Structure formats: structure tokens, C-alpha cells
Steps between C-alpha positions, in 0.01 A plus 500: 500500500340248735484148361121499531471813285742358245308174477185697422677636191594157369315318224455125530628324187549146376815384325429202279646259248368169370589320823546778758263746667625712790358810662668834543457861606602773255544867591604756238541860624443787261804571287676173582775399258616190687360202688638265765387137508512335843621141534392374840685224677452214741138444408388862544244653265371822347347577841843532666484793742875560481512514121181708490672756720804516271268525197314791661829689542589437134150615398557830680816539292297465179593138428233248400491168686376147439468263795396153387495137606785291364313177579148386428290386796543131422877544472532661842418168669835359387768678704766399248355750253606788726861404434460417129685801362443399138124487563496832685712668231265372230208671677693825518573474128127439440414811701758698303337391173161594644626849591652548154179387333269755666449848350525675838827331600657381175740793466606517864858434605518186717664424832477196729471490880562158649482367855645172630480240221327762286835679476656200327198486269543868415868458417433193287201654321700813418746284305236284330240757396542664157395832653742748657496500878648828619545438873467230766463532877529200733364511859627228729554300186654172400702602193715195563213292361564659158873432488479365145400843362661754731791574270252573217276743688519841331243697699646721776438299816458610862523231771343605833565272797424527868812573703404220741388254232796273556547231238305697240759778520773259396288360216441851368867591529596194295237580238610863491850393403364305202288785363663686209238775468479831684434388854471600865466302823343674802466361852218654705634525857311298759259346249423129477369303203146644487600858589241508778705727724385864540607705200659206315236463228488876455875491434450223242229700323717813490799309361281331238338827397836671458637210294200488269480877462867505403477215248149503352362754257356802676135594476361829383 
């Protein structure tokens, strides 16, 4: 599915609490029994082309997706917020509550897909939310920024790193050793941090789809 066609199937939504209001795009294919929430990183947003592509591949596999902003517009001006893992994790927990509170998504099995600092937020949120998180995928992530919770993560976790993303590879290897859950670390040959090389993002999407299909409830 082309990203443009997938985006046309998404519904714009707003995730709100007393002090927070962030936008998102929800897509629920017919017969879906699971949903993946996307935690963007490094100041990216629900408009991320890379994450939209991965979401479109999951949608084709019958998995619902929610791409949403972790930061409000006024918060984006402060670059420190991009690296505030507690703040980002709190927004992912808020989105999880929102999903569980809606009739169309309330019974869906939940997975997290995190990129960059969003990966640390996904790992942390999975430990802190009262809801069961059934699988986590990290793309070019910084799981090292969630060191305080890694040994408590229960959701099966896949770490995907570019084979040429030197420095980040070592951080993921160290985090991998601390994880006590079902886990897998995959290096995508020739890929750098943003997986911009030909075929690299497609490989990420395929790995993510396989992980989620294996660990989330299957649709009708």
C-alpha cells in the first residue's frame, strides 16, 4: 500500500487530558484484533513519512495503527523535551488509556513501535502502564535512555539497528543484555540511523510486521 493511499484511510483524532491535547491519526482495518501505537523520536511527529510507511505495512497485515504527537506545539520549542523520556512515556501512557477507552479500539491487543528516543519512551511506558503491552519494536532506538526499567520490561522486544549506525549499535547491544524478556536484536546491513538507504526501510517494516504478527492477537 502506498503511503498516500494509507493516509487517506486514516482518521484524525485528538488525545486529551486536563492539561494535554495532541493530534493523531488512527487507522483500524476490518477485523483488526490488535493495534500498534507509534512513539516518534527526535522531535518527529504524526506526519513522519518513515513511520507512516511502516504503519501502512502493518495495516496491510490487518493491524490497527495510531500515529500521534508526543509533544504539544508549545513544547516542541524546547529541544530538551525531545530527550525527556519521562515526559514522552507519559504521553504514550495517555494514548494507551485513550485507545482502551474507545469502543472501536478498547478490546484490541496493544503493541508499541518506537524510533530514536521514542523507543526509550515505549520501553518505559510498557512498564508503567497498567495495561498489557504484548510487543515492542524499536527502530534506530535509544533503549539505553530507559536503563532504569529495562530489566522490568515484559513485552517481547525487537531492536532493529542500522548495520552502519556506529555508536547506536553499541548502545543497543548493551541494552539488549539488560533485557530479561523475549528479545531479538537485528542489524540491517548497510543501513545508517535513518534507514534512508535503498531497501532499508522496507526491511524494517517487514521485520516489524513479522514481530507484531507473531506476538499480537490475530485478526479475523
